Residue, then its C-alpha position, 0 to 999 in steps of 0.5 A: x543433452x542428457x535429460x534426467x526424468x525423475x520418478x513421479x513420487x520422488x521425495x527429493x529433486x536435484x536442480x541447480x543454476x550457475x553464474x560466471x564471474x565477470x572477467x574470469x573463468x570462474x563459475x558460481x554454482x548454486x543448488x536449488x534442490x528440494x527434498x521432503x527431508x534434510x539434504x546431507x550430501x551434494x556431490x558435483x562433477x564439473x565436467x573437466x575432470x574435477x569434482x566438488x562438494x557443498x550446495x554453493x561451490x565455485x569452480x575455475x575452469x582452465x579454458x573456455x568451453x562447454x562442460x557437462x556439469x552434474x549434481x547428485x544429492x542425497x537426503x537423510x532417508x537415502x533418497x538420491x537424485x541427480x541432474x546434469x546441465x551443459x554449462x558454457x564458460x565464456x572466454x575472458x576475451x570473448x567479443x560478446x557478453x550476455x547480461x541483464x537486469x529486471x524490475x517488477x512493476x508495482x501492483x502486478x506480476x509483470x517483470x520488465x527485463x532489460x538487456x545490458x549485454x555488450x559486444x564489440x559488434x552489433x547484437x542481432x539476436x536476443x532470446x529469452x527463456x522466462x523459466x515458466x515455459x514461455x520465451x521471448x525476444x528483443x532487448x527489453x521485453x515485458x513478461x507477466x507471470x501467472x503466480x509469484x515464485x522464483x524462476x530461472x530466467x536465461x538470455x542468449x545473445x548473438x552478434x553479427x560475427x556469430x559470437x554467442x553468449x548466455x547468462x541465467x539468473x534466478x528472478x523472484x516474482x513477489x506478491x503484488x503490492x497495492x496501496x489504498x489512499x485518498x484525500x477529500x475536499x468539501x464544497x457547498x456541503x458536498x464532499x468530493x473524494x479523490x482516489x490516490x491509490x497506487x498499484x491498481x489495474x483496469x480490473x481493480x474494483x473500489x468500495x467506499x464506506x462513508x460512515x453513515x451507512x451509504x456506500x459507492x463503487x465509483x473510483x472518485x465519488x462525491x457524497x452529501x451528509x445529512x447532519x454534522x458529525x464525525x464520520x470514518x470513511x474507508x476505501x477498499x480496493x480489490x484486484x482479482x487479477x494480481x490478487x491484491x487487496x488493501x484498504x484505507x480509512x480517514x475520520x473526517x469532521x463534517x459541518x453543516x451550515x449554521x442553523x440556530x435552534x429555537x428554544x422549543x426545539x432544544x433537547x429534552x431536559x435542557x430547558x430545565x437547566x436554563x434561566x426561566x426568564x430567558x427567551x429567544x429572539x427570531x432575529x439572528x445574532x452572529x456568534x463566531x466560535x471554533x467548529x470543529x474544536x479540540x480542547x478549547x472552544x473559543x466564542x466571540x460575540x457582541x453585546x448591544x447593552x451590558x448584560x450577564x452571559x451564560x455559556x452552556x454545553x449539552x450532549x445530544x440527550x440534553x444533559x448539561x456538561x458545562x455551564x459558565x456564568x459571567x458577571x455583567x459584561x460591558x457593551x461591545x465585542x466579547x470573547x469567552x473560552x470554554x474548556x472541552x479537554x475532557x469531552x469525547x469526540x462527537x457532536x454537542x449543542x452549544x448554548x449562549x444566553x445574553x440577557x433575554x436572548x438565547x442562541x443554540x448551535x451545533x459544535x463538533x469536538x474532534x481530538 
């Protein structure tokens, strides 16, 4: 073989690869040359007495064989570089034909190569050159690259009659991709998080931010919130092996069990907005209402006797935002609709006053 050694400070570098068209003696040549400046000339010697120009020529040989093909490049600063390779042109009726396909495993720099070579006889040898200084064998090897990039991968096969065939392809190894994702379920006041991320490896680390100041590094954590509200939960995944990072956030509405607030515990300022004659009865009264709610809060309640009803909504500072007063309502089941379309998402206090009884409850507005 002719081996060309470039100067260490050369500003241009000639290189190329090639591929034979199926069932023909035509070769497609592809310059992969580089230069710090514009390359203005590509001159090819195809090794059979013919020459060519351009970065991507096709050339058809008159007969199979091994040819010494050379490329000379020149850039606009006058830098010249050349390179030569032995190119084997297989006969159209060759008894064996090397070919392969490949795919990158998600979230990694690992490539799965799969030989699709054919022969009229048994293939007894598969020799791979992965283009990064490593080699392998077998029909379907896996190879992990240290860095993303484009590599010239070559396969040489030999069958039991001595037929030899080779093929080379440029294989691009992309940046590894990973996707952070999760779902959650709430059971008895505890939120269970299910990590559904893809592209992670055994070296992936996890960081959960629960939106209340607490964090976790478990893969599938569980968490308990101290109060109702809206929390933005984020999952961050990091893998230093394949340099993959991603994150995913979800806003969840957490609702504690129903706990009526006594009148004396109502936020400061709210008492002045209520009927001074209203009191609180310790016996719980079941009031059904949509929680969390969006644009409308639907409230169901039951009256033991005819009474007027006042429905109020306060923010957490005690400021009254909505006040609806009804005339006298008959006994039995009643329903009231409260407009919340102009409210921002968050936690509010709902107050329902019926006659001499008042109940206050927490309600979450979620848009």
